C-alpha positions in Angstrom: -29.9 9.4 -1.6 -27.7 10.6 1.0 -24.0 10.7 0.0 -22.1 7.6 1.6 -19.2 8.7 3.9 -15.9 7.1 2.6 -12.7 6.8 4.7 -9.5 5.9 2.7 -6.7 3.8 4.3 -3.4 4.3 2.7 0.2 3.9 2.9 1.9 5.6 0.2 1.4 7.8 -2.8 -2.4 7.4 -2.8 -3.2 7.4 -6.7 -6.1 5.2 -6.1 -7.3 7.5 -3.3 -7.0 10.4 -5.7 -9.1 8.6 -8.2 -11.8 8.0 -5.6 -11.8 11.5 -4.4 -12.1 12.8 -7.8 -15.0 10.6 -8.7 -16.8 11.7 -5.5 -16.2 15.5 -6.7 -17.3 15.0 -10.3 -20.5 13.0 -9.1 -19.4 9.7 -10.4 -19.6 8.5 -7.0 -22.4 9.2 -4.6 -20.1 9.7 -1.7 -17.5 12.0 0.0 -14.2 11.3 1.4 -14.4 12.3 5.0 -11.0 11.0 6.2 -7.8 9.5 5.4 -6.1 7.2 7.7 -2.4 6.5 7.1 0.3 4.4 8.6 3.4 6.5 7.4 3.9 10.1 8.5 5.6 10.8 5.2 3.3 9.4 2.8 2.3 11.5 -0.2 -1.3 10.7 0.4 -1.4 13.1 3.3 -0.3 15.8 0.9 -3.4 14.9 -1.1 -5.6 15.0 1.8 -4.5 18.5 2.7 -5.1 19.7 -0.8 -8.6 18.3 -0.6 -9.2 19.7 2.9 -10.0 16.3 4.2 -9.0 15.5 7.8 -6.2 12.8 8.0 -5.0 10.6 11.0 -1.5 9.2 11.1 -1.2 5.9 13.2 2.2 4.3 12.9 3.0 0.8 14.4 6.1 2.0 15.9 4.1 4.4 18.0 2.5 1.3 19.9 3.6 -1.4 22.3 2.3 -4.0 20.0 0.1 -4.8 17.0 -3.1 -5.2 19.1 -2.6 -1.7 20.6 -2.0 -0.3 16.9 -5.1 -2.2 15.7 -7.2 -0.8 18.5 -6.0 2.7 17.6 -6.8 2.3 13.9 -10.3 1.1 14.7 -11.0 4.0 17.1 -9.7 6.4 14.2 -12.0 4.6 11.8 -15.1 4.7 14.0 -14.4 8.4 14.6 -15.0 9.2 11.0 -18.5 7.3 10.9 -17.8 5.7 7.5 -20.3 3.9 5.5 -17.3 2.3 3.4 -13.7 2.1 4.0 -11.5 1.9 0.9 -7.9 0.5 1.2 -6.0 2.2 -1.5 -2.3 1.1 -1.3 -2.6 0.2 2.4 0.2 -2.3 3.0 -1.1 -3.9 6.1 -3.6 -6.8 6.9 -6.6 -5.2 8.6 -7.1 -6.3 12.1 -10.0 -8.7 12.8 -11.5 -6.0 15.0 -11.8 -3.5 12.1 -13.2 -6.2 9.8 -15.8 -7.3 12.5 -16.6 -3.7 13.2 -17.4 -2.8 9.5 -18.6 -6.1 7.9 -18.8 -5.9 4.2 -17.9 -2.3 4.3 -14.2 -2.5 3.7 -13.1 -2.9 0.1 -9.4 -3.3 -1.4 -7.8 -3.2 -4.7 -5.1 -5.7 -5.4 -2.8 -5.7 -8.5 -3.5 -9.3 -9.6 -6.5 -11.5 -10.6 -7.3 -13.2 -7.3 -7.0 -15.8 -6.1 -3.7 -15.8 -7.9 -0.7 -13.8 -6.6 -1.8 -12.7 -3.2 0.3 -10.5 -0.9 3.2 -8.3 -2.0 4.7 -7.8 -5.3 1.9 -9.3 -7.0 2.9 -8.0 -10.5 6.7 -9.7 -9.9 4.9 -13.0 -9.0 2.9 -12.8 -12.2 5.9 -12.2 -14.4 8.0 -15.0 -12.6 5.0 -17.3 -13.1 5.0 -16.4 -16.9 1.3 -15.9 -17.0 0.0 -14.1 -20.1 -2.9 -12.1 -18.4 -2.7 -10.3 -15.2 -4.9 -7.5 -13.9 -6.5 -6.1 -10.9 -9.2 -7.2 -8.5 -11.5 -5.2 -6.2 -12.8 -7.2 -3.2 -14.4 -7.1 0.0 -11.8 -7.5 2.8 -11.8 -10.9 4.7 -9.7 -11.9 7.6 -7.1 -13.7 5.5 -4.5 -12.1 3.1 -6.3 -10.6 0.1 -9.4 -12.8 0.5 -13.0 -11.9 0.7 -15.8 -11.8 -2.0 -14.7 -10.3 -5.3 -16.5 -7.4 -6.7 -14.8 -6.7 -10.0 -11.8 -7.9 -12.0 -10.1 -6.3 -14.9 -7.7 -8.2 -17.2 -4.4 -6.8 -18.4 -2.2 -8.5 -21.0 1.5 -9.3 -20.1 3.9 -9.0 -22.7 7.2 -10.9 -23.3 9.5 -8.0 -22.6 7.4 -6.8 -19.5 9.3 -6.0 -16.2 7.7 -5.8 -12.9 7.8 -1.9 -13.4 6.1 -1.9 -16.9 3.4 -4.5 -16.0 2.7 -2.4 -12.7 2.2 0.8 -14.7 -0.2 -1.0 -17.1 -2.2 -2.5 -14.2 -2.3 0.7 -12.4 -3.9 2.5 -15.4 -6.8 -0.1 -15.0 -6.8 0.2 -11.2 -8.5 3.7 -11.1 -11.4 3.1 -13.1 -12.0 -0.4 -11.6 -12.0 0.9 -8.2 -14.2 3.7 -9.1 -16.7 1.5 -10.8 -16.8 -0.7 -7.6 -17.1 2.4 -5.2 -19.8 3.9 -7.4 -21.7 0.7 -7.4 -21.3 0.4 -3.6 -22.5 3.9 -3.1 -25.7 3.1 -5.2 -26.4 0.0 -2.9 -26.0 -2.3 -5.9 -23.4 -4.8 -4.7 -24.5 -8.2 -3.5 -22.6 -11.0 -1.6 -24.0 -14.3 -2.1 -27.2 -13.0 -3.3 -27.7 -10.7 -0.5 -27.6 -6.8 -1.0 -24.9 -5.0 0.9 -25.8 -1.6 2.2 -23.7 1.0 3.8 -26.6 1.5 6.3 -26.2 -1.8 8.4 -23.8 -0.4 10.8 -25.8 2.7 11.9 -27.8 1.1 14.7 
């Protein structure tokens, strides 16, 4: 089976990106990271891409007149890499509808909460403030809303009485990497279904 072409969108340190790249390298995932798209010129994930010898594209909102122009540039960059799958790895923006419509069921994200609880930023802080006993992470297909779209996998993580946002975030992050890799591996084996229908990375190659 041909390796799937994976593009990673990231904004920061890229630890989930590293986990996905490593899983491609060691054969856990039948794919290869063919590009990194980043919305911050100083992000650590760009260093990782250089180390992997993977091309990267930096597209910063401040370089554009408006959000629409920024979203158009992101789409153009994504299309140029011909991805089978786009993985959002610590990407801090809501994807433009143009991107989502161009890659239906081919964009996945990881969120540090058990969706649909605690959408948006600071999910771990939200969990602590709500005094929940169980938190976790969710890998999901990206819809047009905030942290919505069909769920692929969820991993539960306990919350302890003395947890802070930082300690809980660290415990969730330990589970994020294997959860995301499992989801990407299943995608690259064409094993994921949405509402009973198989999702394949091949749909977009007309």
